[in-house]
BAGUKOL-868848 format. One record per residue: residue in one letter; residue number from 0; x, y, z of N, C-alpha, C, O, CB in turn. Coordinates in Angstrom, 1 decimal, decimal comma, m for minus. Atoms other than C-alpha are relative to their C-alpha. Glycine has a CB too. Example, Ala and Ser with C-alpha at 12.3 -4.5 7.8 and 13.67 -1.06 7.14 Angstrom:
# residues 2
@res a	n 0	nu 0,9	nv m1,2	nw 0,0	cau 12,3	cav m4,5	caw 7,8	cu 0,9	cv 1,2	cw 0,0	ou 1,9	ov 1,2	ow 0,7	cbu m1,0	cbv 0,0	cbw 1,2
@res s	n 1	nu m0,9	nv m1,1	nw 0,0	cau 13,7	cav m1,1	caw 7,1	cu m0,8	cv 1,1	cw 0,8	ou m0,3	ov 2,2	ow 0,9	cbu 0,4	cbv 0,5	cbw m1,4
***
This chain:
# residues 86
@res m	n 0	nu 0,0	nv 0,9	nw m0,5	cau 112,7	cav 72,0	caw 55,0	cu 0,9	cv m0,5	cw 1,3	ou 2,1	ov m0,4	ow 1,0	cbu 0,0	cbv m0,7	cbw m0,9
@res g	n 1	nu m0,9	nv 0,0	nw m1,4	cau 114,2	cav 71,1	caw 58,8	cu 0,9	cv m1,4	cw m0,3	ou 0,5	ov m2,2	ow m1,1	cbu m1,0	cbv 0,0	cbw 1,6
@res l	n 2	nu m1,1	nv 0,6	nw 0,4	cau 117,3	cav 68,9	caw 58,9	cu m0,8	cv m1,0	cw 0,9	ou m1,2	ov m0,6	ow 2,0	cbu 1,6	cbv 0,6	cbw 0,2
@res i	n 3	nu 0,2	nv 0,9	nw m0,6	cau 116,1	cav 65,8	caw 59,9	cu 0,7	cv m1,3	cw m0,1	ou 0,5	ov m2,0	ow m1,1	cbu m0,9	cbv 0,1	cbw m0,3
@res p	n 4	nu m1,4	nv 1,4	nw 0,2	cau 118,9	cav 62,6	caw 60,6	cu m0,7	cv m1,1	cw m1,0	ou m1,8	ov m1,4	ow m0,8	cbu 0,5	cbv m1,2	cbw 1,8
@res n	n 5	nu 0,3	nv 1,3	nw 1,0	cau 118,4	cav 59,9	caw 57,9	cu 0,2	cv m1,5	cw 1,0	ou 1,2	ov m2,2	ow 0,8	cbu 1,3	cbv m0,1	cbw m1,6
@res t	n 6	nu m0,1	nv 1,5	nw m0,9	cau 118,0	cav 56,7	caw 60,4	cu 0,1	cv m1,1	cw m0,6	ou 0,5	ov m2,1	ow 0,0	cbu m1,2	cbv m0,3	cbw 0,9
@res m	n 7	nu 0,2	nv 1,5	nw 0,8	cau 117,5	cav 54,1	caw 57,5	cu 1,3	cv 0,0	cw m0,4	ou 1,8	ov m1,1	ow m0,4	cbu m1,2	cbv m0,1	cbw m1,5
@res s	n 8	nu m1,7	nv 0,4	nw 0,2	cau 121,4	cav 54,7	caw 56,5	cu 0,7	cv m0,2	cw 1,0	ou 0,8	ov 0,7	ow 1,8	cbu 0,9	cbv 0,8	cbw m0,6
@res k	n 9	nu m0,9	nv 0,4	nw m1,0	cau 123,5	cav 52,9	caw 58,6	cu 1,6	cv 0,4	cw m0,4	ou 1,7	ov 0,5	ow m1,6	cbu m0,2	cbv m1,6	cbw 0,2
@res n	n 10	nu m1,4	nv 0,4	nw 0,4	cau 127,5	cav 53,1	caw 58,4	cu 0,5	cv m1,4	cw 0,1	ou 0,9	ov m1,8	ow 1,2	cbu 0,9	cbv 0,7	cbw 0,6
@res t	n 11	nu m0,4	nv 1,7	nw m0,5	cau 128,2	cav 49,3	caw 57,9	cu 1,5	cv 0,0	cw m0,3	ou 2,1	ov m1,1	ow m0,1	cbu m1,0	cbv m1,4	cbw m1,0
@res n	n 12	nu m1,4	nv 0,3	nw 0,0	cau 131,8	cav 50,0	caw 57,2	cu 0,9	cv m0,2	cw 1,6	ou 2,0	ov m0,8	ow 1,7	cbu 0,5	cbv 1,2	cbw m0,9
@res s	n 13	nu m1,0	nv m0,2	nw m1,3	cau 132,8	cav 50,8	caw 61,1	cu m1,1	cv m1,2	cw 0,9	ou m1,3	ov m1,0	ow 2,1	cbu 0,2	cbv 2,2	cbw 0,8
@res r	n 14	nu 0,8	nv 1,0	nw m1,0	cau 130,4	cav 47,7	caw 62,5	cu 0,6	cv m0,9	cw m0,4	ou 1,1	ov m1,1	ow m1,5	cbu m1,5	cbv m0,3	cbw 0,0
@res q	n 15	nu m0,8	nv 0,9	nw m0,2	cau 131,9	cav 44,9	caw 63,8	cu m1,1	cv m1,2	cw m0,4	ou m2,3	ov m1,1	ow m0,1	cbu 0,7	cbv 0,1	cbw 1,5
@res s	n 16	nu 0,7	nv 1,0	nw 0,3	cau 131,0	cav 41,5	caw 62,4	cu m0,6	cv m0,8	cw 1,0	ou 0,3	ov m1,1	ow 1,9	cbu 0,7	cbv m0,7	cbw m0,7
@res v	n 17	nu 0,5	nv 1,2	nw m1,0	cau 128,8	cav 39,0	caw 64,7	cu 0,7	cv m1,2	cw m0,2	ou 1,2	ov m1,9	ow 0,7	cbu m1,4	cbv m0,4	cbw m0,2
@res w	n 18	nu m0,9	nv 1,5	nw 0,4	cau 130,3	cav 36,0	caw 62,7	cu 1,2	cv 0,1	cw 1,1	ou 1,4	ov m0,6	ow 2,0	cbu 0,7	cbv m0,1	cbw m1,9
@res a	n 19	nu m1,3	nv m0,1	nw m0,5	cau 133,7	cav 37,3	caw 63,9	cu 0,1	cv m0,2	cw 1,6	ou 0,7	ov m1,0	ow 2,3	cbu 0,7	cbv 1,3	cbw m0,5
@res t	n 20	nu 0,5	nv m0,1	nw m1,7	cau 132,7	cav 38,1	caw 67,4	cu 0,1	cv m1,8	cw 0,5	ou 0,8	ov m2,4	ow 1,2	cbu m2,1	cbv 0,9	cbw 0,2
@res k	n 21	nu 0,4	nv 1,3	nw m0,4	cau 131,3	cav 34,6	caw 67,6	cu 1,3	cv m1,1	cw m0,2	ou 1,5	ov m2,0	ow 0,6	cbu m1,3	cbv m0,4	cbw m0,7
@res v	n 22	nu m1,1	nv 1,2	nw 0,2	cau 134,3	cav 32,4	caw 66,3	cu 1,0	cv 0,6	cw 0,9	ou 1,9	ov m0,1	ow 1,3	cbu 0,6	cbv m0,3	cbw m1,8
@res l	n 23	nu m1,2	nv m0,4	nw m0,8	cau 136,5	cav 34,5	caw 68,4	cu m0,1	cv m0,6	cw 1,5	ou 0,8	ov m0,9	ow 2,2	cbu 0,2	cbv 1,7	cbw 0,1
@res a	n 24	nu 0,4	nv 0,1	nw m1,1	cau 134,6	cav 33,6	caw 71,3	cu 0,3	cv m2,0	cw 0,2	ou 0,4	ov m2,4	ow 1,4	cbu m1,8	cbv 0,8	cbw 0,0
@res i	n 25	nu m0,1	nv 1,3	nw 0,6	cau 135,0	cav 29,6	caw 70,0	cu 1,5	cv m0,1	cw 0,3	ou 2,0	ov m0,9	ow 1,1	cbu m0,4	cbv m0,2	cbw m1,7
@res i	n 26	nu m1,5	nv 0,2	nw m0,4	cau 138,7	cav 30,3	caw 69,7	cu 0,3	cv 0,6	cw 1,5	ou 1,5	ov 0,6	ow 1,8	cbu 1,0	cbv 0,7	cbw m1,1
@res r	n 27	nu m0,7	nv m0,4	nw m1,2	cau 139,1	cav 31,8	caw 73,2	cu m0,4	cv m1,2	cw 0,9	ou 0,4	ov m1,5	ow 1,7	cbu m0,6	cbv 1,6	cbw 0,7
@res s	n 28	nu 0,3	nv 1,2	nw m0,7	cau 137,3	cav 28,7	caw 74,7	cu 1,1	cv m1,4	cw m0,1	ou 1,1	ov m2,4	ow 0,6	cbu m1,5	cbv m0,3	cbw m0,5
@res g	n 29	nu m1,1	nv 1,2	nw 0,2	cau 140,3	cav 26,5	caw 73,5	cu m0,3	cv m1,2	cw m1,2	ou 0,4	ov m2,1	ow m1,5	cbu m0,1	cbv m0,9	cbw 1,5
@res n	n 30	nu 0,5	nv 0,8	nw 1,1	cau 138,2	cav 24,8	caw 70,6	cu 0,4	cv 0,2	cw m1,3	ou m0,4	ov 0,9	ow m2,0	cbu m1,1	cbv 0,0	cbw m0,1
@res s	n 31	nu m0,2	nv m0,7	nw 1,2	cau 139,9	cav 25,3	caw 67,6	cu m0,3	cv m1,0	cw m1,0	ou m0,1	ov m0,7	ow m2,2	cbu 1,4	cbv 0,5	cbw m0,2
@res q	n 32	nu 0,4	nv 1,1	nw 0,9	cau 138,8	cav 22,2	caw 65,9	cu m1,3	cv 1,1	cw m0,6	ou m1,3	ov 1,6	ow m1,7	cbu m0,4	cbv m1,8	cbw 0,8
@res a	n 33	nu 1,2	nv m0,9	nw m0,2	cau 135,5	cav 24,2	caw 66,0	cu 0,0	cv 1,1	cw m0,8	ou m0,7	ov 1,4	ow m1,7	cbu m0,2	cbv 0,5	cbw 1,4
@res a	n 34	nu m0,2	nv m1,2	nw 1,0	cau 137,0	cav 27,3	caw 64,7	cu 0,3	cv m0,2	cw m1,1	ou m0,4	ov 0,5	ow m1,9	cbu 0,9	cbv 0,9	cbw 0,2
@res v	n 35	nu m0,2	nv 0,5	nw 1,2	cau 138,3	cav 25,9	caw 61,9	cu m0,7	cv m0,2	cw m0,7	ou m0,6	ov 0,3	ow m1,9	cbu 0,4	cbv m0,9	cbw 0,0
@res a	n 36	nu 1,0	nv 0,6	nw 0,6	cau 135,3	cav 24,3	caw 60,9	cu m0,8	cv 1,4	cw m0,5	ou m1,3	ov 1,5	ow m1,6	cbu m0,8	cbv m1,0	cbw 1,1
@res q	n 37	nu 0,8	nv m1,1	nw 0,1	cau 133,6	cav 27,7	caw 61,3	cu 0,6	cv 1,0	cw m1,0	ou m0,3	ov 1,7	ow m1,6	cbu m0,3	cbv 0,6	cbw 1,2
@res i	n 38	nu m0,9	nv m0,3	nw 0,7	cau 136,6	cav 29,2	caw 59,4	cu m0,2	cv m0,3	cw m1,6	ou m0,1	ov 0,5	ow m2,6	cbu 1,1	cbv m0,7	cbw 0,7
@res k	n 39	nu 0,0	nv 0,5	nw 1,5	cau 136,1	cav 27,2	caw 56,4	cu m1,8	cv 0,4	cw m0,6	ou m2,1	ov 0,4	ow m1,7	cbu 0,6	cbv m2,0	cbw 0,0
@res v	n 40	nu 1,8	nv m0,6	nw 0,6	cau 131,9	cav 28,3	caw 56,1	cu 0,2	cv 1,6	cw 0,0	ou m0,7	ov 2,3	ow m0,5	cbu m1,5	cbv m0,5	cbw 1,5
@res a	n 41	nu 0,5	nv m1,5	nw 0,4	cau 132,8	cav 31,9	caw 56,2	cu m0,5	cv 0,5	cw m0,6	ou m0,5	ov m0,1	ow m1,7	cbu 0,5	cbv 0,7	cbw m0,3
@res p	n 42	nu 0,8	nv m0,7	nw 0,8	cau 130,7	cav 34,3	caw 55,0	cu 0,7	cv 0,9	cw m1,1	ou 0,7	ov 0,7	ow m2,3	cbu m0,7	cbv 0,8	cbw 0,8
@res t	n 43	nu m0,7	nv m1,1	nw 1,1	cau 132,7	cav 37,0	caw 53,4	cu 1,6	cv 0,1	cw 0,3	ou 2,2	ov m0,3	ow 1,3	cbu m0,8	cbv 1,6	cbw 0,2
@res v	n 44	nu m1,4	nv m0,1	nw m0,2	cau 136,2	cav 37,8	caw 53,1	cu 0,0	cv 1,0	cw 1,1	ou 0,8	ov 0,8	ow 2,0	cbu 0,9	cbv 0,4	cbw m1,4
@res k	n 45	nu 0,0	nv m0,9	nw m1,0	cau 135,2	cav 41,0	caw 55,3	cu 0,1	cv m0,6	cw 1,4	ou 0,8	ov m0,2	ow 2,3	cbu m1,3	cbv 0,9	cbw m0,1
@res d	n 46	nu 0,5	nv 0,3	nw m1,3	cau 134,2	cav 39,0	caw 58,0	cu 1,5	cv m1,3	cw 0,2	ou 1,8	ov m1,6	ow 1,4	cbu m1,9	cbv m0,7	cbw m0,1
@res l	n 47	nu m1,5	nv 0,8	nw m0,4	cau 137,7	cav 36,6	caw 57,9	cu 0,9	cv 1,3	cw 0,1	ou 1,6	ov 1,1	ow 1,2	cbu 0,7	cbv m1,2	cbw m1,5
@res q	n 48	nu m0,7	nv m1,4	nw m0,5	cau 139,5	cav 40,2	caw 58,0	cu 0,0	cv 0,3	cw 1,3	ou 1,0	ov 0,4	ow 2,0	cbu m0,7	cbv 1,2	cbw m0,4
@res q	n 49	nu 0,5	nv m0,4	nw m1,0	cau 137,5	cav 41,1	caw 60,8	cu 0,9	cv m0,6	cw 1,0	ou 1,7	ov 0,0	ow 1,8	cbu m1,3	cbv m0,2	cbw 0,1
@res l	n 50	nu m0,4	nv 1,2	nw m0,9	cau 138,3	cav 37,8	caw 62,5	cu 1,4	cv 0,2	cw 0,3	ou 1,8	ov 0,1	ow 1,5	cbu m0,2	cbv m1,3	cbw m0,6
@res r	n 51	nu m1,5	nv m0,4	nw 0,0	cau 141,9	cav 38,6	caw 61,9	cu 0,7	cv 0,7	cw 1,1	ou 1,5	ov 0,4	ow 1,9	cbu 0,2	cbv 0,8	cbw m1,1
@res k	n 52	nu 0,0	nv m1,3	nw m0,7	cau 141,8	cav 41,8	caw 63,3	cu m0,3	cv 0,2	cw 1,9	ou 0,1	ov 0,9	ow 2,8	cbu m1,2	cbv 0,8	cbw m0,8
@res l	n 53	nu 0,5	nv 0,2	nw m1,3	cau 140,1	cav 40,9	caw 66,2	cu 1,2	cv m1,2	cw 0,9	ou 1,8	ov m0,9	ow 2,0	cbu m1,8	cbv m0,6	cbw m0,3
@res m	n 54	nu m1,4	nv 0,5	nw m0,6	cau 142,8	cav 38,2	caw 67,1	cu 1,0	cv 0,7	cw 0,3	ou 1,4	ov 0,6	ow 1,5	cbu 0,7	cbv m0,9	cbw m0,7
@res q	n 55	nu m1,0	nv m0,6	nw m0,1	cau 145,3	cav 40,4	caw 66,8	cu 0,0	cv 1,0	cw 1,1	ou 1,0	ov 1,2	ow 1,7	cbu 0,4	cbv 0,3	cbw m1,1
@res a	n 56	nu 0,4	nv m0,8	nw m0,9	cau 143,8	cav 43,0	caw 69,2	cu m0,4	cv m0,6	cw 1,3	ou m0,2	ov 0,1	ow 2,3	cbu m1,0	cbv 0,7	cbw m0,5
@res q	n 57	nu m0,3	nv 0,7	nw m1,1	cau 143,2	cav 40,4	caw 71,7	cu 1,2	cv m0,7	cw 0,2	ou 1,1	ov m1,5	ow 1,2	cbu m0,9	cbv m0,8	cbw 0,0
@res k	n 58	nu m1,7	nv 0,5	nw 0,0	cau 147,0	cav 39,3	caw 71,4	cu m0,4	cv m1,7	cw 0,2	ou m0,3	ov m2,2	ow 1,3	cbu 1,1	cbv 0,7	cbw 1,6
@res l	n 59	nu 0,1	nv 1,5	nw m0,4	cau 146,2	cav 35,7	caw 71,4	cu 1,0	cv m0,8	cw m0,3	ou 1,9	ov m0,3	ow m1,0	cbu m1,1	cbv m0,6	cbw m0,6
@res p	n 60	nu m1,3	nv 0,5	nw 0,2	cau 148,8	cav 33,2	caw 71,3	cu m0,1	cv m0,6	cw m1,4	ou m1,1	ov m1,1	ow m2,0	cbu 0,4	cbv m1,0	cbw 1,1
@res a	n 61	nu 0,0	nv 0,6	nw 2,1	cau 149,8	cav 32,2	caw 67,3	cu m0,4	cv m1,3	cw 0,1	ou 0,0	ov m2,1	ow 0,8	cbu 1,9	cbv m0,1	cbw m1,1
@res d	n 62	nu 0,9	nv 1,9	nw 0,3	cau 147,7	cav 29,0	caw 66,2	cu 0,4	cv 0,1	cw m1,4	ou m0,2	ov 0,8	ow m2,2	cbu m2,2	cbv m0,3	cbw 0,1
@res r	n 63	nu 0,0	nv 0,1	nw 1,5	cau 149,1	cav 28,3	caw 63,0	cu m1,4	cv m1,0	cw m0,8	ou m1,9	ov m0,8	ow m2,0	cbu 1,6	cbv m0,8	cbw m0,3
@res l	n 64	nu 1,0	nv 0,8	nw 0,5	cau 146,4	cav 25,6	caw 62,4	cu m1,2	cv 1,5	cw m0,4	ou m1,7	ov 1,6	ow m1,5	cbu m0,5	cbv m1,3	cbw 1,3
@res l	n 65	nu 1,1	nv m1,1	nw 0,4	cau 143,8	cav 28,9	caw 62,6	cu 0,8	cv 0,8	cw m1,1	ou 0,2	ov 1,0	ow m2,1	cbu m0,7	cbv 1,2	cbw 1,4
@res d	n 66	nu m0,5	nv m1,0	nw 1,2	cau 146,3	cav 31,1	caw 60,5	cu 0,1	cv m0,4	cw m1,4	ou m0,1	ov 0,4	ow m2,3	cbu 1,3	cbv 0,4	cbw 0,2
@res e	n 67	nu 0,2	nv 0,9	nw 1,1	cau 146,4	cav 28,4	caw 57,8	cu m1,5	cv m0,1	cw m0,5	ou m1,8	ov 0,0	ow m1,6	cbu 0,5	cbv m1,4	cbw 0,4
@res a	n 68	nu 1,3	nv 0,1	nw 0,7	cau 142,8	cav 28,0	caw 57,7	cu m0,4	cv 1,6	cw m0,4	ou m1,1	ov 1,8	ow m1,4	cbu m1,3	cbv m0,9	cbw 1,1
@res i	n 69	nu 0,8	nv m1,4	nw 0,4	cau 142,0	cav 32,0	caw 57,6	cu 0,5	cv 0,2	cw m1,3	ou m0,3	ov 0,5	ow m2,2	cbu 0,4	cbv 1,4	cbw 0,9
@res d	n 70	nu m0,6	nv 0,1	nw 1,1	cau 144,6	cav 31,9	caw 54,8	cu m0,1	cv m0,4	cw m1,1	ou 0,3	ov 0,2	ow m2,1	cbu 0,8	cbv m0,2	cbw 0,1
@res a	n 71	nu 0,4	nv 1,0	nw 1,0	cau 143,4	cav 29,1	caw 52,6	cu m1,3	cv 0,8	cw m0,6	ou m1,4	ov 0,9	ow m1,8	cbu m0,3	cbv m1,7	cbw 0,7
@res n	n 72	nu 1,3	nv m0,1	nw 0,3	cau 139,8	cav 30,5	caw 52,9	cu 0,0	cv 1,8	cw m0,3	ou m0,9	ov 2,4	ow m0,9	cbu m1,0	cbv m0,6	cbw 1,4
@res l	n 73	nu 0,2	nv m1,2	nw 0,8	cau 140,7	cav 34,2	caw 52,2	cu 0,2	cv m0,1	cw m1,3	ou m0,5	ov 0,5	ow m2,0	cbu 0,7	cbv 0,9	cbw 0,4
@res a	n 74	nu 0,0	nv 0,3	nw 1,3	cau 142,1	cav 32,9	caw 49,0	cu m1,0	cv m0,6	cw m0,5	ou m1,1	ov m0,5	ow m1,7	cbu 1,0	cbv m0,6	cbw m0,4
@res l	n 75	nu 1,5	nv 0,6	nw 0,9	cau 138,9	cav 31,1	caw 48,0	cu m0,7	cv 0,8	cw m0,1	ou m1,1	ov 1,0	ow m1,3	cbu m1,0	cbv m1,0	cbw 0,4
@res l	n 76	nu 0,8	nv m1,0	nw m0,1	cau 136,8	cav 33,8	caw 49,0	cu 0,2	cv 1,1	cw m1,2	ou m0,6	ov 1,7	ow m1,9	cbu 0,2	cbv 0,6	cbw 1,3
@res s	n 77	nu m0,2	nv m1,4	nw 1,3	cau 138,8	cav 36,4	caw 46,7	cu 0,3	cv m0,8	cw m1,3	ou 0,5	ov m0,1	ow m2,4	cbu 1,6	cbv 1,2	cbw 0,3
@res a	n 78	nu m0,3	nv 0,6	nw 1,8	cau 139,3	cav 33,9	caw 43,6	cu m1,3	cv 0,4	cw m0,5	ou m2,4	ov 0,5	ow 0,2	cbu 0,3	cbv m2,0	cbw m0,3
@res p	n 79	nu 1,0	nv m0,4	nw 0,9	cau 137,1	cav 35,0	caw 40,8	cu m0,8	cv m1,5	cw 0,0	ou m0,2	ov m2,6	ow 0,1	cbu 0,7	cbv 0,6	cbw m1,6
@res r	n 80	nu 0,8	nv 1,3	nw 0,4	cau 134,3	cav 32,5	caw 40,3	cu m0,2	cv m0,5	cw m1,5	ou m0,7	ov 0,4	ow m2,2	cbu m1,2	cbv 0,1	cbw 0,5
@res l	n 81	nu 0,0	nv 0,6	nw 1,0	cau 134,2	cav 30,6	caw 37,5	cu m1,6	cv m0,1	cw m1,1	ou m1,9	ov 0,1	ow m2,3	cbu 0,6	cbv m1,3	cbw 0,6
@res h	n 82	nu 1,6	nv m0,7	nw 0,8	cau 130,4	cav 30,8	caw 36,6	cu m1,0	cv m0,2	cw 1,4	ou m0,8	ov m1,0	ow 2,4	cbu m0,7	cbv m1,3	cbw m1,8
@res r	n 83	nu 1,4	nv m0,4	nw m1,2	cau 127,1	cav 31,7	caw 39,0	cu m1,0	cv m0,5	cw m0,5	ou m1,4	ov m0,5	ow m1,6	cbu m0,5	cbv 1,6	cbw 0,2
@res a	n 84	nu 1,4	nv 0,7	nw m0,1	cau 124,1	cav 29,9	caw 39,7	cu m1,0	cv 1,4	cw m0,8	ou m0,9	ov 2,5	ow m0,4	cbu m0,4	cbv m0,3	cbw 2,0
@res p	n 85	nu 1,1	nv m0,5	nw 0,3	cau 121,2	cav 31,4	caw 37,5	cu m1,0	cv 0,8	cw 1,0	ou m2,0	ov 1,2	ow 0,6	cbu m0,6	cbv m1,0	cbw m0,4
***
């Protein structure tokens, strides 16, 4: 058999989160209340971590409100669930 590249498998570890880039655009527009609302409904811990990395890479001015929202939601998403829906 010849060497055929596997196009079905993609490395998802190196992909950037679409959610994080969209929230970063909201932050850059200056609408921090909308950004906090989006942070509160973040899909995963990975997305929040990616957002934090993007904010640091863009060297945005520190915003205590955003930092607190990210920290709080990281804690909520990282906590073990008490029960799961069937």
